[in-house]
C-alpha positions as CSV (number, residue, x, y, z in Angstrom):
1,M,4.8,43.6,-49.6
2,M,3.4,40.3,-48.4
3,E,-0.4,39.7,-48.6
4,L,-2.2,36.5,-47.7
5,Q,-4.8,35.2,-50.2
6,F,-7.7,33.0,-49.2
7,S,-10.4,30.9,-50.7
8,E,-13.7,29.6,-49.4
9,L,-14.7,26.0,-49.4
10,G,-18.3,24.9,-49.0
11,A,-17.6,21.4,-47.6
12,A,-19.9,20.3,-44.8
13,R,-18.1,20.2,-41.5
14,L,-19.4,17.9,-38.8
15,V,-19.5,19.6,-35.4
16,V,-20.9,16.8,-33.3
17,R,-22.7,13.5,-33.7
18,A,-25.4,13.0,-31.0
19,T,-27.3,9.7,-30.3
20,S,-30.0,9.0,-27.8
21,Q,-33.1,6.9,-27.2
22,A,-36.6,8.4,-27.0
23,L,-39.6,6.9,-25.3
24,V,-43.0,7.6,-26.9
25,E,-46.1,6.7,-24.9
26,G,-49.8,7.5,-25.1
27,E,-53.3,6.3,-25.7
28,L,-54.5,5.3,-29.1
29,P,-58.2,5.9,-29.6
30,L,-60.3,3.1,-31.1
31,P,-62.4,3.7,-34.2
32,E,-65.9,5.0,-33.6
33,G,-68.2,2.2,-32.4
34,R,-65.5,0.0,-30.9
35,S,-65.3,-0.1,-27.1
36,S,-62.6,-2.7,-26.4
37,A,-60.3,-4.8,-28.4
38,E,-57.6,-7.5,-28.3
39,V,-54.5,-6.5,-30.2
40,L,-53.6,-9.3,-32.7
41,C,-50.9,-7.4,-34.6
42,A,-49.1,-4.0,-34.3
43,D,-46.8,-2.6,-36.9
44,G,-45.3,0.9,-37.0
45,S,-42.9,3.4,-38.6
46,V,-41.4,6.7,-37.5
47,T,-41.1,10.0,-39.5
48,V,-38.9,12.9,-38.4
49,T,-40.6,16.3,-39.3
50,S,-38.0,18.7,-37.9
51,A,-34.6,19.1,-36.2
52,A,-33.9,22.4,-34.6
53,V,-30.4,23.3,-33.3
54,S,-30.0,25.5,-30.2
55,E,-27.0,26.2,-28.0
56,G,-25.6,22.8,-27.1
57,A,-28.7,20.8,-28.0
58,V,-30.9,19.5,-30.9
59,T,-34.6,19.1,-30.6
60,V,-36.2,16.5,-32.9
61,E,-39.9,16.3,-33.6
62,G,-41.9,13.7,-35.5
63,R,-44.6,11.1,-35.5
64,V,-44.9,7.4,-34.8
65,R,-47.5,5.8,-37.1
66,V,-49.1,2.6,-35.8
67,E,-51.1,0.1,-37.8
68,L,-53.2,-2.3,-35.7
69,I,-55.1,-5.5,-36.4
70,C,-57.5,-6.1,-33.5
71,R,-60.4,-8.3,-32.5
72,D,-63.5,-7.5,-30.4
73,E,-66.4,-9.7,-29.4
74,E,-67.9,-9.5,-32.9
75,E,-65.1,-9.4,-35.6
76,T,-61.5,-8.7,-36.6
77,F,-60.8,-5.2,-37.7
78,A,-57.8,-3.0,-38.6
79,F,-57.1,0.7,-38.2
80,A,-54.2,3.2,-38.2
81,S,-53.3,5.8,-35.6
82,S,-50.3,8.0,-34.8
83,A,-48.6,9.8,-31.9
84,A,-46.4,12.9,-32.0
85,F,-43.0,13.0,-30.2
86,R,-40.5,15.7,-29.3
87,H,-37.1,14.7,-28.0
88,S,-34.0,16.8,-27.1
89,L,-30.4,15.5,-27.4
90,S,-27.3,17.0,-25.8
91,A,-25.0,18.3,-28.6
92,P,-21.8,20.0,-27.2
93,G,-20.5,22.6,-29.6
94,A,-23.9,23.1,-31.4
95,K,-25.0,26.6,-32.1
96,E,-28.3,28.1,-33.3
97,S,-26.8,29.1,-36.7
98,M,-26.0,25.4,-37.5
99,E,-28.0,22.8,-39.2
100,A,-28.9,19.2,-38.1
101,E,-29.7,16.1,-40.0
102,A,-31.8,13.7,-37.9
103,H,-32.5,10.0,-38.3
104,A,-34.9,8.0,-36.2
105,A,-35.5,4.3,-36.2
106,L,-38.3,2.4,-34.4
107,Q,-36.5,0.0,-32.0
108,T,-39.4,-1.5,-30.1
109,L,-43.2,-1.2,-30.4
110,S,-45.9,-2.5,-28.2
111,V,-49.6,-1.8,-27.9
112,E,-51.5,-3.2,-24.9
113,Q,-55.2,-3.4,-24.1
114,T,-55.8,-2.1,-20.5
115,G,-59.3,-0.7,-20.9
116,T,-57.8,1.5,-23.6
117,L,-55.1,0.9,-26.2
118,T,-51.7,2.1,-24.7
119,L,-48.7,2.7,-27.0
120,S,-45.1,2.3,-25.9
121,A,-42.4,2.8,-28.4
122,V,-38.6,3.2,-28.1
123,L,-36.8,5.2,-30.9
124,D,-33.1,5.3,-31.7
125,V,-32.4,8.9,-32.6
126,E,-29.2,10.1,-34.3
127,C,-28.4,13.7,-35.1
128,L,-25.5,15.2,-37.2
129,V,-24.9,18.8,-36.4
130,L,-23.2,20.5,-39.4
131,C,-21.6,23.8,-40.0
132,K,-22.5,24.9,-43.5
133,E,-20.7,28.3,-43.4
134,P,-17.8,28.4,-46.0
135,L,-14.4,27.4,-44.6
136,R,-11.8,30.1,-45.2
137,V,-8.4,28.5,-46.1
138,L,-5.0,29.8,-47.3
139,A,-4.8,30.0,-51.1
140,G,-1.5,31.7,-51.6
141,I,0.8,34.6,-50.5
142,H,1.2,37.6,-52.8
143,G,4.9,38.5,-52.6
144,A,6.1,34.9,-51.8
145,E,6.3,33.2,-55.1
146,D,8.3,30.3,-53.5
147,L,5.4,29.3,-51.3
148,E,5.2,25.5,-51.0
149,C,1.9,24.0,-50.0
150,R,0.9,20.4,-49.2
151,Q,-2.7,19.7,-50.0
152,Q,-5.0,16.7,-49.4
153,S,-7.8,16.0,-51.8
154,F,-11.2,14.5,-50.9
155,E,-14.3,13.6,-52.8
156,T,-17.9,13.7,-51.6
157,V,-21.2,13.3,-53.3
158,Q,-24.0,15.8,-53.2
159,Y,-27.4,15.0,-54.7
160,A,-28.9,17.5,-57.2
161,Q,-32.7,17.2,-57.1
162,F,-34.5,17.7,-60.5
163,G,-38.0,17.1,-59.4
164,Q,-40.3,16.0,-56.6
165,E,-44.0,15.3,-57.0
166,T,-46.8,13.1,-55.6
167,V,-48.5,11.0,-58.3
168,R,-51.9,9.4,-58.0
169,I,-52.4,6.1,-59.7
170,R,-55.4,3.8,-60.1
171,E,-55.3,0.2,-61.2
172,D,-57.6,-2.9,-61.2
173,I,-55.9,-5.9,-59.7
174,S,-56.9,-9.6,-59.5
175,A,-58.4,-10.6,-56.1
176,P,-60.5,-13.8,-56.3
177,D,-62.9,-14.4,-53.5
178,V,-62.2,-11.2,-51.6
179,A,-65.2,-9.6,-50.0
180,A,-63.4,-6.9,-47.9
181,V,-60.0,-5.4,-47.2
182,L,-59.0,-4.7,-43.6
183,R,-55.5,-3.4,-44.2
184,A,-53.3,-2.6,-47.1
185,S,-49.7,-1.4,-47.6
186,G,-47.3,-1.0,-50.5
187,V,-43.6,-0.7,-51.4
188,C,-42.3,0.7,-54.7
189,Q,-39.2,-0.3,-56.6
190,I,-38.1,1.8,-59.6
191,R,-36.2,-0.3,-62.2
192,E,-35.8,2.3,-65.1
193,L,-35.8,6.1,-65.4
194,R,-36.1,8.0,-68.6
195,L,-35.6,11.8,-68.8
196,G,-36.9,13.9,-71.7
197,G,-37.5,17.6,-71.8
198,D,-39.1,18.5,-68.6
199,T,-40.5,15.0,-67.9
200,A,-39.2,12.0,-66.0
201,I,-40.8,8.6,-66.6
202,S,-40.2,6.0,-64.0
203,E,-40.9,2.3,-64.6
204,G,-41.2,-0.1,-61.7
205,T,-43.2,-2.4,-59.5
206,L,-45.6,-1.7,-56.7
207,T,-45.8,-4.6,-54.3
208,V,-49.1,-4.6,-52.5
209,T,-49.8,-6.5,-49.3
210,A,-53.3,-6.7,-47.9
211,L,-55.2,-8.5,-45.1
212,T,-58.5,-9.5,-46.7
213,V,-61.8,-11.2,-45.7
214,G,-63.0,-13.8,-48.1
215,A,-66.5,-14.6,-49.2
216,D,-66.5,-17.4,-46.6
217,G,-65.5,-14.9,-43.8
218,K,-62.0,-16.2,-43.4
219,L,-59.0,-13.9,-43.1
220,A,-56.3,-14.2,-45.8
221,Q,-53.2,-12.4,-47.0
222,L,-53.0,-11.0,-50.5
223,V,-49.6,-10.1,-52.1
224,Q,-49.6,-8.6,-55.6
225,H,-46.8,-7.2,-57.7
226,V,-48.2,-4.5,-59.9
227,P,-46.3,-2.9,-62.8
228,I,-46.4,0.9,-62.6
229,T,-45.4,3.9,-64.8
230,L,-45.0,7.2,-62.9
231,E,-44.7,10.4,-64.9
232,T,-43.4,13.5,-63.1
233,E,-42.0,16.9,-63.8
234,A,-38.2,17.2,-63.8
235,D,-36.3,20.3,-64.7
236,A,-32.9,18.8,-65.7
237,E,-32.1,21.1,-68.7
238,G,-28.3,21.8,-68.8
239,A,-27.6,19.7,-65.7
240,D,-25.4,16.6,-65.4
241,T,-27.9,13.8,-65.2
242,A,-25.3,10.9,-65.2
243,G,-26.4,8.3,-62.7
244,C,-29.8,9.9,-62.4
245,S,-32.3,7.9,-60.3
246,A,-35.8,8.0,-58.9
247,E,-37.0,7.2,-55.4
248,A,-40.7,6.3,-54.9
249,E,-42.5,6.1,-51.6
250,V,-46.1,5.0,-51.0
251,E,-47.8,7.7,-49.0
252,S,-51.2,6.0,-49.0
253,I,-52.9,3.1,-50.6
254,G,-56.5,1.8,-50.7
255,L,-58.1,-1.3,-52.0
256,M,-61.8,-2.0,-52.7
257,P,-63.5,-5.0,-54.2
258,I,-65.3,-4.2,-57.5
259,G,-68.8,-5.7,-57.3
260,E,-69.7,-9.1,-56.1
261,G,-67.9,-12.1,-57.7
262,S,-65.9,-10.0,-60.2
263,G,-62.5,-11.2,-58.8
264,L,-61.1,-7.7,-59.1
265,M,-60.2,-4.9,-56.8
266,S,-59.7,-1.2,-57.4
267,M,-56.4,0.1,-56.1
268,E,-55.8,3.8,-55.6
269,A,-52.4,5.0,-54.3
270,R,-50.5,8.2,-53.7
271,I,-46.8,7.8,-54.5
272,A,-44.2,10.5,-53.7
273,V,-41.5,10.5,-56.4
274,R,-38.1,12.2,-56.1
275,V,-35.7,12.5,-59.1
276,E,-32.1,13.2,-58.4
277,A,-28.5,12.6,-59.6
278,P,-25.2,12.4,-57.7
279,Q,-22.8,15.3,-58.2
280,M,-19.2,14.6,-57.3
281,E,-17.6,17.4,-55.3
282,H,-13.8,17.7,-55.1
283,I,-12.3,19.3,-52.0
284,A,-8.6,20.3,-51.8
285,L,-7.5,21.3,-48.3
286,P,-4.1,23.0,-47.6
287,Q,-2.6,21.0,-44.7
288,D,0.8,22.5,-44.4
289,A,2.8,25.3,-46.0
290,Y,6.2,27.1,-45.9
291,A,8.0,29.8,-47.9
292,P,11.8,29.5,-48.0
293,S,12.2,33.2,-48.5
294,L,10.1,34.2,-45.5
295,P,10.1,33.2,-41.8
296,L,6.5,32.2,-41.6
297,A,4.6,29.6,-39.5
298,C,1.2,28.1,-40.3
299,V,-2.0,28.9,-38.5
300,K,-4.1,25.7,-38.5
301,E,-7.6,24.7,-37.5
302,E,-8.8,21.2,-36.7
303,V,-12.0,20.2,-38.7
304,Q,-14.1,17.2,-39.3
305,L,-15.3,16.6,-42.8
306,L,-18.4,14.5,-43.5
307,L,-17.8,12.7,-46.8
308,R,-20.6,10.8,-48.5
309,G,-20.7,8.2,-51.2
310,E,-23.4,7.3,-53.7
311,T,-26.5,5.7,-52.3
312,I,-26.5,1.9,-52.7
313,R,-29.8,0.2,-53.3
314,F,-30.5,-3.6,-53.5
315,R,-32.9,-6.3,-52.5
316,F,-32.5,-9.4,-50.4
317,G,-34.7,-12.4,-49.9
318,A,-34.7,-15.5,-47.8
319,S,-36.8,-18.2,-46.2
320,E,-36.8,-19.6,-42.6
321,M,-38.6,-22.3,-40.8
322,M,-40.6,-21.3,-37.7
323,N,-42.2,-23.4,-35.1
324,I,-45.5,-22.8,-33.3
325,P,-44.6,-22.0,-29.7
326,D,-45.1,-24.7,-27.0
327,G,-48.5,-24.5,-25.4
328,M,-50.2,-23.1,-28.5
329,P,-52.5,-25.2,-30.7
330,E,-51.4,-26.5,-34.1
331,C,-51.9,-24.4,-37.2
332,Q,-54.5,-25.4,-39.8
333,R,-53.8,-22.5,-42.1
334,V,-51.8,-19.2,-41.9
335,A,-54.1,-16.1,-42.2
336,Y,-51.6,-13.3,-42.2
337,C,-47.9,-12.4,-41.6
338,M,-46.0,-9.1,-41.1
339,A,-42.4,-8.4,-40.4
340,R,-40.9,-5.1,-39.2
341,P,-37.1,-4.8,-39.8
342,V,-34.7,-3.2,-37.3
343,V,-31.1,-2.5,-38.4
344,T,-28.6,-3.5,-35.7
345,S,-25.4,-2.7,-37.7
346,A,-24.2,-1.5,-41.1
347,A,-20.5,-1.8,-41.9
348,I,-18.2,-1.6,-44.8
349,E,-15.0,-3.7,-45.1
350,G,-12.9,-4.0,-48.2
351,G,-15.5,-2.1,-50.3
352,R,-18.2,-4.6,-49.3
353,L,-21.3,-3.4,-47.4
354,S,-23.0,-5.7,-44.9
355,V,-26.3,-4.9,-43.1
356,E,-27.5,-6.9,-40.2
357,G,-30.7,-6.7,-38.2
358,L,-33.8,-8.4,-36.9
359,L,-37.2,-9.0,-38.4
360,F,-39.9,-8.7,-35.7
361,T,-42.3,-11.1,-37.2
362,R,-46.0,-11.6,-36.2
363,V,-48.0,-14.6,-37.6
364,L,-51.8,-14.9,-37.4
365,Y,-53.0,-18.5,-37.9
366,Q,-56.3,-20.4,-37.7
367,T,-56.8,-23.7,-36.0
368,E,-58.9,-26.6,-37.3
369,G,-61.7,-25.4,-35.1
370,G,-61.6,-21.9,-36.7
371,M,-60.0,-20.1,-33.8
372,L,-57.5,-17.3,-34.5
373,Y,-54.1,-17.3,-32.7
374,A,-51.0,-15.1,-33.1
375,F,-47.4,-15.5,-32.1
376,T,-44.2,-13.5,-32.5
377,E,-40.7,-14.5,-33.5
378,D,-37.5,-12.5,-34.1
379,I,-35.7,-13.5,-37.3
380,P,-32.1,-12.4,-37.7
381,F,-31.0,-11.3,-41.2
382,R,-27.7,-10.4,-42.9
383,C,-27.3,-9.1,-46.4
384,E,-24.2,-8.0,-48.4
385,T,-23.3,-6.2,-51.5
386,S,-20.2,-4.9,-53.2
387,S,-19.3,-1.4,-54.7
388,A,-19.4,0.5,-51.4
389,G,-16.2,2.3,-52.3
390,A,-13.4,3.4,-49.9
391,F,-15.7,4.2,-47.0
392,S,-15.8,2.7,-43.6
393,E,-19.4,3.3,-42.4
394,A,-22.9,3.5,-43.8
395,W,-26.4,4.6,-42.8
396,A,-28.9,1.9,-43.8
397,Q,-32.7,1.8,-44.1
398,V,-34.4,-1.5,-44.6
399,R,-38.1,-1.9,-45.7
400,T,-40.1,-5.1,-46.0
401,V,-41.3,-5.5,-49.5
402,S,-43.2,-8.7,-48.7
403,A,-43.5,-11.2,-45.9
404,T,-45.5,-14.4,-46.2
405,A,-45.9,-17.6,-44.2
406,S,-47.4,-21.0,-45.1
407,G,-47.7,-24.4,-43.6
408,A,-49.7,-26.5,-41.2
409,G,-49.1,-28.4,-38.0
410,R,-46.3,-27.1,-35.8
411,G,-44.0,-26.0,-38.7
412,I,-44.4,-22.8,-40.7
413,E,-42.2,-21.6,-43.6
414,F,-41.6,-17.9,-43.5
415,S,-40.4,-16.1,-46.7
416,Y,-39.5,-12.4,-47.0
417,T,-38.0,-9.8,-49.4
418,L,-36.3,-6.7,-48.1
419,Q,-35.4,-3.5,-49.8
420,I,-32.1,-1.9,-48.6
421,S,-31.0,1.7,-49.1
422,A,-27.6,2.6,-47.7
423,Q,-25.4,5.7,-48.0
424,P,-21.7,5.1,-47.3
425,Y,-19.9,7.8,-45.4
426,E,-16.6,8.7,-43.8
427,I,-15.8,11.3,-41.0
428,I,-12.3,12.7,-41.7
429,K,-10.5,14.6,-38.9
430,T,-7.8,16.8,-40.3
431,A,-6.0,20.1,-39.9
432,V,-6.3,22.9,-42.5
433,V,-4.1,26.0,-43.0
434,T,-6.2,29.1,-42.3
435,G,-3.4,31.7,-42.2
436,M,0.3,32.4,-41.8
437,E,2.1,34.4,-39.1
438,E,5.7,35.6,-38.8
439,C,8.1,33.6,-36.7
440,A,11.8,33.5,-35.8
441,Q,14.2,32.5,-38.6
442,T,15.6,29.0,-38.1
443,A,19.4,28.9,-38.6
444,M,20.4,26.3,-41.2
445,P,23.8,24.6,-41.8
446,R,25.8,25.4,-44.9
447,G,27.4,23.1,-47.3
448,V,26.6,19.7,-48.8
449,V,24.3,17.4,-46.7
450,I,23.7,13.7,-47.4
451,Y,20.2,13.0,-46.1
452,F,18.5,9.6,-45.7
453,A,14.7,9.8,-45.8
454,G,12.6,8.4,-43.0
455,E,9.6,6.1,-43.4
456,G,6.7,8.0,-45.0
457,E,8.6,11.2,-45.7
458,T,8.0,13.2,-48.9
459,L,9.9,15.9,-50.7
460,F,7.7,18.5,-49.0
461,D,8.8,17.2,-45.6
462,V,12.5,17.4,-46.6
463,G,12.1,20.8,-48.2
464,R,10.3,22.1,-45.0
465,R,13.0,20.7,-42.7
466,F,15.9,22.4,-44.6
467,N,13.9,25.4,-45.9
468,L,14.4,24.5,-49.6
469,P,12.0,24.7,-52.5
470,R,11.0,21.3,-53.9
471,K,12.3,22.4,-57.3
472,R,15.8,22.7,-55.9
473,L,15.5,19.2,-54.4
474,T,14.5,17.7,-57.7
475,D,17.3,19.7,-59.6
476,M,19.9,18.3,-57.1
477,N,18.4,14.7,-57.2
478,P,17.2,14.1,-60.8
479,G,14.4,11.5,-61.2
480,I,13.4,11.6,-57.5
481,S,9.6,11.3,-56.8
482,E,7.5,13.1,-54.3
483,T,7.0,10.1,-52.0
484,L,10.4,8.8,-50.7
485,A,11.4,5.3,-49.8
486,D,12.6,4.5,-46.2
487,G,16.3,5.2,-46.2
488,Q,16.4,6.8,-49.7
489,K,19.5,9.0,-50.1
490,L,19.2,12.7,-51.1
491,V,22.1,15.1,-51.8
492,L,21.3,18.6,-50.5
493,L,23.3,21.8,-51.3
494,L,22.6,24.3,-48.5
């Protein structure tokens, strides 16, 4: 008696990829005591907080955080604000039981002074709708020991998380002649990770950038590279920790001068640390099958597999010359510089990853008469690295570690360092065998047949064509391999 046997595969299946742009608008309240302001500099970032799947759609929610440097009639000041957003994308084929991964990138950002501060931001939103239910595929047929099956194997990476914790650190850093800090930000890089027992120790560097006010009242930019050690809980007992890494993201950072004339500042920061390791998952999908002893036909289903590679992390730095725009006065000294990266493309070719984008750069400078001016310039960047594997696409996130400018007159030298994190991926469309059904028996010729293989044919293809087990083919043609050469001769006894 024939009985079909099945197995369940947990591979993530891509149902639909949806992309859209979202417009975020709204008023940003000024700090208490401020009535009007000129916007000198606006920087921002976007965070996705949820992605909910419904019938044929995905609703993404999050916040746009804006950091502003402004000037009123009395002084220059800085503050941060945020605006919530909710955006729906059309996703044909999506169902409520499915899951979505959402990515959002800040494409454009502007804040205008029209009596109040008005925010206008455009977000690029991408959603991947995934079916996480196990895929039921044919594993065998009880009663058909001569079943021949052709499988295709794939590999994908899943990350096992061993710990996630927010760590508070406090350090004193050098800051000569700083009287006050208007704005501070930080970016972490982890160089080394040590696991022991239930503890993970991450060694790295926190790059701190601040807009400061000196004892002479002048604005200046401070960039400090601070060595840090982060100790977190990590439950990795009995787990495969090969390739284990740590990601650290600065949630908040504050700087405060220590006394007058000490030349030191107290830095306090909250850093979110995530410890994880890549786990290779092997997926074998039956793509075709036949049983010479039984008249059976395959039942197939078309699927899209989302295959991921290991995350690639690297840094890139460069310098560019910038010119003061026509019509603006010459620079006596640069006070501050910021650069917001926007990725325009991330591609893999020949195992090499290339990331391209623009740095939306804002420079504040002071003239010889002490007046403060600002201008914007878009700087293109392109960075490459190898070891991307056999993938064709990648998601890339770029952060500015540091951006500084110096010079005088009409020429300014702009230097920057970027931190790139990219995950290679591939979307594979293929057919899988999910069952077998009876069909009419195909009449075969009898006798000796001389067969010449076509381009790309295999022993499985020939066996299926003539309803022969592959073992009989190899017995009749000793030394033959599974993959056949174009025109290769086979002797078949039917």
